[in-house]
N, C-alpha and C positions, 0 to 999 in steps of 0.2 A: 172227308169233310164230313162240315155236322150239320143236319137241320139249319140253323141258320145261316149257314150259305148259298141255300137255295132261294129261288124269290119266295118260297112260301110260307112265315115264319112259325118257327117251330109251333105247335103250343101247351102251355102250361093246366097240367092237371090241379083239381080244387087242393092234393097239400104240395104241392110244386107252389100254388099262386102264395100257397099263405106263408111257406118258407122264404118266397123271394120278397113279399112284404117284408118278413123280418128281416133282410139284409140289405134291401134297399132304407129302411129304415134309422137301418142300427151300419152301415156301408159297408160291415163287414161285417164277420161271427165266428166264432168255432160252434161244432157241432154241438154243445153242451147249453151254447148262451142261446141257442137257435130251437132248442125243445125247451131251454126256460120261459123264450118269450111268448112261445105255443100254450102255456100250462105247464110243461110236465111228461106233457103226453105227445104224442108220440114216444114212443122206445129209440134208444142210442143207434141201434142195428138201420131201424127206419129213415130215421133222416139222413144218417151217414150212407145209405142209400141213392135216398133222393136225391142229397147235396150230389153224386156222384153221379147220379143220372142227370142232373144237372148242367155239369162240370162238362157230359160225353151233348148236351145237344147245343152246349157255346150261351150259358146264360151266364155261368159264371167263372171262375177263375181260384181255383186255393195256394195257398203261400204254406209254406210249412213255414212252424213256430214252435222246438223243441218238438215235443211227440203230437203232436195235434194239427192242425189249419186251421184258418180262418181264411173263409171263401169270399169271393168278395163279386159283387157282379160285376156283371161284364161290362152292362153298358147302365144309363137311371132309367128310371121307370119312367119318364115320359120319354126317353127313346123310345122301348121296345112300345108304350105307346102306338106312339108315332108311324113302328114301322106295321104294326097290324095293321092302321088305318088308311095307309100308305097300297097296303095288300089288299083293303078291302074298295079302294078306290083303283086299283089295278082290274080289277077285276068285278067290277059292278055290271060292263059293259055298255053304260054311259057315265063316265066319267061327274060331266058335269052337272046329269039332272043328282047323283049320289053327292057332288057337294053342295050341291040348292037344299039337297034335303035336311042336311044333315044340318048347317046355320040355319035353313026356317026353325028344325030342335034346338037349336043353346040358347041360353038365357039370352035375356038382352045385355049383363055385363059383360058375357064368353066372347054375343060381337061388337057391342062396344071396344073391344083386346084386341078385336080379329081388325077391327077400323082400321084402328090408331097404330097397329102395325102393320097392314096394307099401305095406310096416305105416309109414314116412317122409311119404309123400302122405295115408294115413288119419290117419296120427295131425294132420296140419296142416288134414284136410279140404281137400285139393287132388287135383286128380283130373283 
């Protein structure tokens, strides 16, 4: 069972987050491509190890392409962010207050987007 199958989402280290950003941007990459996108550093073995750890944690999957592997994100960047936000709400102790603080901190453009979305949900009867 991976960490992502538990209630608490697995945390990304600094290098893991950088590698995931590359994978989310390119949709799927080889180790060499990740290194190139990170400016040629760190070493091949370091990135290969990070990708192996990310796969073990459930963040990536790989498909073989000849002698190399292409690593693909298991979920989108927005799905990952939503999972983190849901966990934060669930562990906050006061879900309503947390939502209100979160919404109050949003820029007006994001609040307008949220209002439009909720109005659409109300109009269709979905929730």
